[in-house]
C-alpha positions in Angstrom: -0.1 -0.2 -0.1 2.9 2.5 0.5 4.1 1.9 -2.8 1.0 2.6 -4.6 1.0 5.9 -2.5 4.4 7.1 -3.1 4.1 5.9 -6.7 0.9 7.9 -7.6 0.9 10.9 -5.5 3.5 13.9 -6.1 4.4 16.7 -4.4 1.7 18.6 -1.8 -0.8 16.8 -3.1 0.4 13.4 -1.3 -0.1 14.7 2.1 -3.8 15.7 1.5 -4.7 12.1 -0.4 -2.9 10.0 2.8 -5.2 12.2 5.3 -7.8 11.0 3.2 -7.4 7.6 2.9 -6.8 7.8 6.8 -10.2 9.3 7.1 -11.9 6.8 4.7 -10.2 3.9 7.0 -11.2 5.5 10.5 -15.0 5.6 8.8 -14.9 2.2 7.2 -15.4 3.7 3.6 -11.9 2.8 2.9 -11.1 1.9 -0.8 -9.9 -1.3 -1.7 -6.7 -1.6 -3.5 -5.4 -4.0 -6.5 -7.6 -5.6 -8.8 -11.1 -4.8 -9.0 -10.8 -1.2 -7.3 -14.3 0.1 -5.9 -15.5 2.0 -3.0 -17.2 -0.1 -0.3 -20.4 1.3 0.9 -22.2 0.3 4.3 -24.8 -1.4 2.0 -22.1 -3.9 0.8 -22.3 -5.4 4.2 -25.6 -4.7 5.7 -26.7 -8.2 5.7 -23.9 -9.6 7.8 -23.1 -6.9 10.3 -25.3 -6.3 13.2 -24.5 -3.6 15.7 -24.5 -3.5 19.6 -26.9 -0.8 21.3 -24.6 -1.4 24.2 -21.5 0.6 26.2 -19.0 -1.1 27.9 -17.2 0.2 31.0 -14.5 -1.1 33.1 -14.6 -1.4 36.8 -11.9 -1.6 39.2 -12.6 -4.0 42.6 -13.2 -2.0 45.4 -12.3 -4.8 47.8 -10.3 -8.5 48.4 -12.5 -10.2 50.4 -10.6 -13.2 50.6 -7.0 -14.7 49.9 -6.1 -18.6 50.1 -3.0 -17.5 52.1 -1.3 -14.6 53.8 1.9 -15.9 53.1 3.7 -13.2 50.9 5.3 -16.1 49.1 2.3 -17.3 47.8 0.1 -14.0 47.1 2.3 -10.6 47.4 1.1 -6.9 46.7 -2.7 -7.9 45.8 -3.9 -4.1 47.1 -2.4 -3.1 43.7 -5.6 -4.5 41.8 -7.2 -1.9 43.6 -5.9 0.5 41.8 -7.2 2.4 38.9 -6.0 0.8 35.9 -4.6 1.8 32.4 -5.6 -1.7 30.8 -2.3 -2.2 28.8 0.3 -4.5 29.7 4.0 -3.0 30.2 7.6 -4.6 30.3 9.0 -4.8 34.0 7.6 -6.8 36.9 6.8 -3.6 39.2 3.8 -2.5 40.5 2.2 -6.0 40.0 0.6 -8.8 42.1 2.3 -12.0 42.3 0.4 -15.3 42.6 2.7 -18.3 43.2 1.9 -22.0 43.6 4.4 -23.9 45.2 4.7 -27.2 47.9 1.3 -28.0 47.1 -0.1 -24.8 48.1 -2.3 -22.8 45.7 -2.8 -19.2 45.3 -6.4 -17.7 44.9 -8.3 -14.6 45.2 -11.7 -13.2 45.7 -12.7 -9.6 44.0 -15.8 -7.8 44.8 -16.7 -5.2 42.6 -19.2 -3.0 44.9 -22.5 -3.8 42.9 -24.0 -6.4 40.7 -23.3 -6.2 37.5 -23.4 -7.8 33.8 -20.1 -8.8 31.9 -17.4 -10.4 32.0 -13.5 -9.7 33.1 -10.7 -8.2 31.9 -7.6 -9.7 33.3 -4.1 -8.2 32.5 -0.7 -9.6 32.9 2.7 -8.9 33.4 6.3 -10.4 32.6 5.9 -13.4 34.8 9.2 -15.7 34.5 7.8 -18.2 32.8 7.3 -17.2 29.0 4.3 -19.3 28.0 0.0 -19.2 29.0 -0.5 -19.9 32.3 -3.7 -22.1 33.4 -6.7 -20.5 35.9 -10.0 -20.9 37.1 -12.4 -18.4 36.8 -15.3 -18.3 39.3 -18.3 -15.4 39.2 -20.8 -14.5 41.7 -23.5 -13.0 42.5 -23.2 -13.9 46.1 -19.6 -14.4 48.0 -21.2 -18.1 48.4 -21.4 -18.5 45.1 -18.4 -17.4 43.8 -16.8 -19.6 46.2 -18.8 -22.6 45.4 -18.0 -26.2 43.1 -20.7 -27.5 40.9 -21.2 -30.3 42.7 -24.9 -31.0 41.5 -26.2 -30.3 45.2 -25.8 -26.7 45.8 -27.5 -25.4 42.7 -24.1 -24.0 41.2 -23.9 -24.3 37.3 -23.1 -22.8 34.1 -26.9 -22.5 32.5 -27.4 -19.4 30.3 -24.1 -18.0 31.0 -20.5 -19.8 31.5 -19.4 -18.4 35.1 -17.2 -21.6 36.2 -14.2 -22.7 33.8 -10.6 -22.8 33.3 -8.6 -20.7 30.7 -5.3 -19.7 30.0 -3.8 -16.6 30.6 -1.2 -15.2 28.3 2.4 -13.8 29.2 2.3 -10.3 28.9 -1.6 -9.7 27.6 -4.8 -8.4 27.9 -7.6 -11.1 28.2 -11.2 -10.3 28.2 -13.7 -13.2 29.0 -16.8 -14.3 30.6 -20.3 -13.0 30.1 -22.4 -13.3 33.1 -24.5 -11.4 36.0 -21.9 -11.2 39.2 -20.5 -8.9 41.6 -17.9 -11.1 42.8 -14.8 -12.8 40.8 -12.7 -15.7 42.4 -9.2 -16.3 40.3 -7.3 -19.5 41.1 -4.0 -20.4 40.0 -4.0 -23.8 38.8 -0.7 -24.8 37.3 2.2 -26.3 39.8 5.1 -24.4 40.4 4.5 -21.5 38.8 4.1 -17.6 39.3 1.5 -15.6 37.5 1.6 -12.0 38.0 -1.7 -10.0 37.9 -1.2 -5.9 36.4 -5.1 -5.2 36.4 -8.0 -6.8 36.8 -11.6 -5.2 35.8 -15.4 -6.0 35.5 -16.2 -5.6 32.0 -19.5 -3.9 32.5 -22.2 -4.4 29.7 -25.2 -2.0 29.6 -27.1 0.7 27.9 -25.9 3.9 28.3 -29.3 5.4 28.9 -30.3 8.5 31.3 -32.7 7.9 34.3 -35.3 10.3 33.2 -37.4 9.1 36.1 -36.8 9.8 39.7 -38.0 9.4 43.1 -36.9 11.1 46.6 -39.0 11.4 50.0 -37.8 11.4 53.3 -37.2 8.1 53.7 -33.9 7.2 52.5 -35.5 3.3 52.8 -37.6 4.0 50.2 -35.4 5.8 47.9 -32.9 3.5 48.0 -35.8 0.7 47.3 -36.8 2.7 44.1 -33.3 2.8 42.7 -32.4 -0.7 43.3 -35.6 -1.7 41.1 -34.8 0.9 38.4 -31.1 -0.9 38.1 -32.2 -4.4 38.5 -34.2 -3.5 35.3 -31.2 -1.6 33.5 -29.3 -4.4 33.6 -31.9 -6.9 32.1 -31.7 -4.1 29.4 -29.7 -6.0 27.1 -30.1 -6.5 23.7 -33.1 -8.0 24.6 -35.1 -7.4 27.7 -34.1 -10.3 30.0 -35.3 -12.0 33.0 -32.0 -12.5 34.7 -28.4 -11.7 33.7 -27.1 -14.7 35.4 -30.0 -17.2 34.4 -33.0 -16.8 32.5 -31.1 -14.6 29.9 -34.5 -15.2 28.0 -37.7 -13.2 27.0 -40.2 -14.6 29.2 -43.1 -12.3 28.0 -45.4 -12.8 31.2 -42.6 -11.8 33.5 -41.6 -8.8 31.4 -44.9 -6.7 32.4 -43.5 -5.5 35.6 -40.4 -4.4 33.9 -41.8 -2.8 31.4 -43.6 -0.7 33.7 -40.4 0.3 35.2 -39.1 1.4 31.5 -42.0 3.4 31.3 -41.6 5.4 34.8 -37.5 5.6 34.6 -36.5 5.7 31.2 -39.6 6.4 28.9 -39.4 4.7 25.3 -36.6 2.3 25.0 -36.4 0.0 21.9 -35.7 -2.9 24.3 -39.6 -3.4 24.7 -41.0 -3.4 21.0 -38.0 -5.7 20.4 -38.8 -8.4 22.9 -42.5 -7.9 22.2 -42.1 -8.9 18.8 -39.3 -11.7 19.3 -41.6 -13.4 21.2 -44.7 -12.7 19.0 -42.7 -13.8 15.8 -41.8 -17.1 17.8 -45.1 -17.8 18.8 -47.1 -19.0 15.9 -51.0 -19.1 16.6 -52.6 -21.5 17.7 -50.1 -21.6 20.3 -49.0 -20.0 23.9 -46.2 -17.5 24.4 -43.4 -19.7 26.4 -45.7 -22.5 26.1 -48.2 -20.5 28.5 -51.7 -19.5 28.3 -51.5 -16.3 31.1 -48.2 -15.3 29.0 -50.1 -14.5 26.1 -52.6 -12.6 27.9 -49.6 -10.5 29.4 -48.5 -9.7 25.7 -51.8 -8.4 25.4 -51.8 -6.4 28.4 -48.3 -5.4 27.8 -48.8 -3.4 24.5 -52.4 -2.1 26.1 -50.0 0.0 28.9 -47.1 0.4 26.7 -49.3 2.3 23.9 -50.8 4.6 27.0 -47.6 5.5 27.9 -45.6 5.8 24.9 -48.5 6.4 22.0 -47.0 4.9 19.2 -49.6 4.4 17.0 -47.5 3.4 14.4 -46.3 0.3 16.3 -49.6 -0.8 17.4 -50.8 -0.9 14.1 -47.9 -3.1 13.6 -49.6 -5.7 16.0 -53.2 -5.3 14.8 -53.1 -8.8 12.9 -51.6 -10.4 15.9 -53.9 -9.0 18.7 -57.1 -9.5 16.5 -56.3 -13.0 16.2 -55.0 -13.7 19.5 -58.2 -12.2 20.9 -60.3 -14.6 18.9 -58.2 -17.4 20.1 -58.9 -16.5 23.8 -62.5 -16.1 23.7 -62.6 -19.8 22.1 -61.4 -20.5 25.5 -64.6 -19.2 27.0 -67.6 -21.3 27.3 -71.3 -20.2 27.1 -71.6 -19.8 31.0 -68.3 -17.7 30.8 -66.0 -20.4 32.2 -62.2 -20.1 30.8 -60.7 -23.6 29.5 -56.9 -22.4 28.7 -54.8 -25.2 27.9 -51.2 -25.4 27.8 -49.3 -24.6 31.0 -51.3 -23.1 33.4 -49.7 -20.8 35.5 -49.6 -17.6 37.4 -46.0 -17.9 39.6 -43.7 -20.6 41.2 -44.9 -19.7 44.6 -48.8 -20.4 43.7 -47.8 -23.1 41.1 -48.8 -25.8 43.6 -52.6 -24.2 44.6 -55.1 -25.0 41.5 -57.8 -23.1 43.2 -55.5 -19.9 43.0 -54.4 -20.5 39.4 -57.8 -21.2 38.1 -59.2 -18.0 39.5 -56.1 -16.1 38.8 -56.5 -17.3 35.1 -60.3 -16.2 35.0 -59.5 -12.7 36.4 -56.6 -12.4 33.9 -59.4 -13.5 31.0 -61.7 -10.6 32.2 -58.5 -8.3 32.1 -57.7 -9.3 28.3 -61.2 -8.6 27.3 -60.8 -5.1 29.0 -57.7 -4.5 27.1 -59.1 -6.1 23.9 -62.1 -4.1 23.8 -59.9 -0.8 24.4 -57.2 -1.8 21.8 -59.8 -3.0 19.1 -61.6 0.2 19.8 -58.3 2.3 18.8 -57.6 0.5 16.1 -61.1 0.9 14.8 -61.9 -3.1 15.2 -65.8 -1.8 16.1 -66.8 -5.9 15.5 -64.3 -7.5 17.4 -64.4 -4.8 19.9 -68.1 -5.9 20.9 -67.0 -9.2 20.9 -64.2 -8.6 23.6 -67.0 -7.1 25.5 -69.7 -9.8 25.2 -66.9 -12.3 26.8 -65.6 -10.1 29.2 -69.6 -9.9 30.5 -69.8 -13.7 30.4 -66.7 -14.0 32.8 -67.7 -11.1 35.1 -71.6 -12.9 35.2 -69.3 -16.1 35.7 -66.9 -14.5 38.3 -69.4 -14.3 41.0 -69.4 -18.1 41.3 -65.4 -17.9 41.0 -65.2 -15.4 43.6 -67.8 -17.1 46.1 -65.7 -20.2 45.7 -62.5 -18.6 46.2 -63.8 -16.9 49.2 -64.1 -20.2 51.1 -60.3 -20.6 51.2 -59.4 -17.0 52.0 -59.3 -17.4 55.5 -57.0 -21.1 54.9 -53.8 -20.2 56.2 -52.5 -23.3 54.5 -53.6 -22.4 51.3 -50.7 -20.8 49.6 -51.4 -18.5 46.6 -54.3 -16.7 47.9 -52.7 -13.3 47.8 -51.7 -13.7 43.9 -55.3 -14.8 43.2 -56.6 -12.1 45.5 -54.9 -9.3 43.8 -55.6 -10.7 39.9 -59.6 -10.4 41.2 -59.3 -6.9 42.4 -57.7 -5.6 39.4 -59.9 -7.6 37.0 -62.9 -6.1 38.8 -64.3 -8.9 39.6 -63.8 -8.4 43.8 -64.2 -5.4 45.8 -60.8 -4.3 47.0 -61.9 -3.7 50.5 -62.9 -7.7 50.4 -60.0 -8.5 49.2 -57.4 -6.2 51.5 -59.4 -7.2 54.7 -59.7 -10.7 54.1 -56.4 -11.5 52.5 -53.8 -9.2 51.4 -53.6 -7.2 54.7 -53.0 -10.6 56.3 -49.9 -11.1 58.1 -48.0 -7.9 56.2 -45.4 -9.2 53.5 -46.5 -13.1 54.1 -47.5 -14.9 50.9 -45.9 -12.1 49.0 -43.7 -13.0 45.9 -41.3 -11.0 44.0 -43.4 -11.1 40.6 -46.8 -11.2 41.8 -45.8 -8.7 44.8 -46.4 -5.6 41.9 -49.9 -7.1 41.7 -50.5 -7.1 45.3 -49.1 -3.7 45.8 -51.1 -2.5 43.4 -54.7 -4.0 44.9 -53.6 -2.9 48.3 -53.6 0.8 46.4 -56.8 0.1 45.1 -58.4 -0.4 48.2 -56.8 2.8 49.6 -53.8 1.0 51.3 -51.1 2.7 50.8 -49.4 3.2 53.9 -49.6 -0.7 54.4 -48.2 -1.4 50.9 -45.4 0.9 51.7 -44.5 -1.0 54.8 -44.6 -4.0 52.8 -42.2 -2.6 50.3 -40.2 -1.8 53.7 -39.7 -5.2 55.2 -40.0 -7.5 52.0 -37.9 -5.3 49.4 -35.6 -4.0 51.8 -35.4 -7.1 53.7 -33.0 -7.8 50.2 -31.0 -4.8 50.6 -30.6 -5.7 54.5 -29.0 -9.0 53.4 -26.1 -6.7 50.9 -28.5 -6.8 47.8 -27.8 -4.3 45.2 -30.1 -5.7 42.5 -33.7 -7.4 43.6 -33.8 -11.4 43.4 -36.1 -13.8 41.8 -37.5 -14.7 45.1 -37.8 -13.8 48.4 -39.3 -14.8 51.7 -38.9 -12.9 54.7 -38.4 -15.5 57.0 -35.1 -16.3 55.4 -34.1 -12.9 57.5 -33.6 -15.0 60.3 -30.3 -15.5 61.8 -28.9 -14.9 57.8 -25.5 -14.2 56.7 -25.1 -11.4 54.1 -24.6 -12.4 50.5 -21.9 -9.4 50.3 -19.3 -11.2 53.1 -17.6 -14.2 53.7 -20.5 -16.3 56.1 -19.5 -16.4 59.9 -19.7 -19.3 61.8 -23.7 -20.2 62.9 -25.1 -18.1 60.0 -27.1 -19.5 57.1 -26.2 -18.6 53.1 -29.5 -17.5 52.3 -28.3 -18.0 48.8 -27.2 -21.9 49.0 -29.8 -22.9 51.4 -33.3 -21.2 50.2 -35.0 -20.9 47.0 -37.3 -23.5 45.4 -38.9 -25.1 42.2 -36.4 -24.1 39.5 -34.2 -21.5 41.4 -32.6 -23.7 44.4 -29.5 -23.1 45.7 -27.1 -21.0 43.9 -29.0 -21.2 40.8 -31.4 -18.5 42.3 -30.8 -15.5 40.2 -30.0 -12.1 42.3 -31.1 -9.8 39.5 -34.4 -10.6 38.6 -36.4 -8.1 36.8 -40.0 -9.1 37.5 -38.8 -8.1 41.4 -38.8 -4.4 40.6 -42.7 -3.3 41.4 -42.0 -1.1 43.6 -40.5 1.5 41.0 -42.8 1.7 38.9 -45.7 1.5 42.2 -44.1 4.2 44.2 -43.8 6.5 41.1 -47.6 6.0 40.7 -49.0 5.9 43.9 -46.9 8.0 46.2 -45.4 10.4 43.7 -48.7 10.2 42.2 -48.5 9.9 38.3 -51.3 7.9 36.7 -51.6 8.0 32.8 -55.2 8.8 32.0 -55.0 9.0 28.1 -52.7 7.4 25.8 -49.4 8.8 24.9 -49.6 10.7 28.0 -51.6 13.2 27.1 -53.4 13.6 30.2 -52.0 12.6 33.3 -53.6 12.5 36.9 -51.3 13.6 39.7 -52.6 12.6 42.9 -50.2 11.8 45.8 -50.4 9.3 48.8 -47.8 10.3 50.8 -48.9 7.8 53.9 -46.4 8.3 56.7 -44.0 10.3 54.6 -43.7 14.4 55.2 -42.6 15.1 51.6 -41.8 13.5 48.3 -40.3 14.8 44.9 -39.5 13.2 41.6 -39.6 13.1 37.9 -41.7 11.2 35.1 -40.4 10.6 31.6 -43.2 11.4 28.7 -43.1 11.2 25.1 -43.1 15.5 25.5 -40.6 15.5 28.0 -40.3 15.2 31.7 -42.3 16.1 34.6 -41.3 17.4 37.5 -43.2 17.7 40.9 -42.7 18.0 44.5 -45.3 17.1 47.1 -45.5 18.1 50.8 -47.6 17.4 53.8 -48.5 20.7 55.6 -49.5 21.1 59.3 -52.9 20.7 58.3 -52.4 17.6 57.2 -53.2 18.7 53.4 -50.6 17.5 50.5 -49.2 21.2 48.6 -47.9 20.0 45.3 -45.8 21.9 42.8 -45.8 20.4 39.5 -43.9 21.3 35.8 -45.2 19.8 33.1 -44.6 20.2 29.5 -47.6 22.1 27.6 -48.7 19.3 25.7 -49.8 17.4 28.7 -53.1 18.1 30.7 -52.7 17.6 34.3 -55.8 16.5 36.3 -56.0 15.7 39.8 
């Protein structure tokens, strides 16, 4: 290439030509030299290239929690790894951590990066004595216990969905990037015998969407503030190329689980293409007749998400793209309702895992979900101009409502039975569908025993049902004890499942387990999430974030596209609350204060295009 430049460019024109060529190379539009010269345009590679919407940052560890030996002959100068690095190997052996294996003793280090992350690790090696690759074992963990565990088939630790425990080779004087999981902790073990490894730098690679938090929530209660932020961060980590369920395990689009996540996206980030991209993926993967993810309830949740997404974002063009599938799905759902108004949904009949062993709760919940589907179907069909189908939805909804009286009567016989799990899930859906009065559902079921019987997924709907009954302060107390309980154990993201009973004699997930304490990550969990398989960053657990913004900050979308918003704050025991809420027209900012007279005084700043009502 140099010969070509100098043979064909003379005098002052050479410098300009070189600059143009360099610019073309940097921009990806460089000419091809040699036979068949031509300009390469982006269209030439469009069919073979994809582009990542995410960014990467390099995070230094904040603590070294453990090392296998205090002997400097085994591990020396490890504190250097806590310093901010430059991401580059250099000649020489100064300012490095030395790990040595000798006389049967092996070196290992455990790092803490301060918070849950999605991504991998960058390891930069030094000029160690043996010029050859060195074998190490890498273990990622969402808890200290998981990072220190073995894959033994008993404790739940594994490599499902993401490789979090594996052996690899590190180069001499090199930079290696590897791994792709959800983690906060990292353990590195030196495996080869009689060898020295020099670590110059170790960084977590955080992979995420670089998007602003347009929504916010602040009050005089720091615990609630922290819970709101933790829910927002949990969903943010799961907003990868698609909207995942979890960043370690269940890196999949489970569309039913998406509903609480989408509501958090609406509340915190506003419009983001990860939502339509994920909804379209599951639509295209599910040919009718067939249920999304194999579950009839999840097809219903897809419909409900579209209704809520349209209300918050007002994207008529996108809704029009769903017309055919929405219409056919509604017709399919209506075919599962008999003339008496009984639902006969097939496929896997499922609400959430804690209710999965209670057929009565599932039957009740699915009936309520079908009623909600017909309500949403009538709304969407009216918007789309499908008047005939809207009338069919209304008629089917009336049948479901009529039979719903018998459903509620049967359900109420089990409401006082403490041995019947899952009642709070069913009671919440009955309330939100309008089949059961909020007062009855709350007094007989939802308010019973505080956070007992809550689940991370359906807890969102339980909170909403409590708000429908006017029990805002009770709901806030549940949030403090249930979701706050995870934070008390060291969580920086919310978990796949939780039970407040786990708090008794529990060790924190961000510390080495003290003698006599219980490792909650290893010992608890059920169904598909036993032990270390349990995901500690699960988007479906983010419900308090959108709930606090909707009911405490008081923001309720009334008309599609946020054209009309009702702001009706409920402070409960709070003195003040302030925050922001994203809309297609810009951000609404507000502050509410409780006066000495007990009344709430508000200051609201909203875009001119939005009508604010109280």
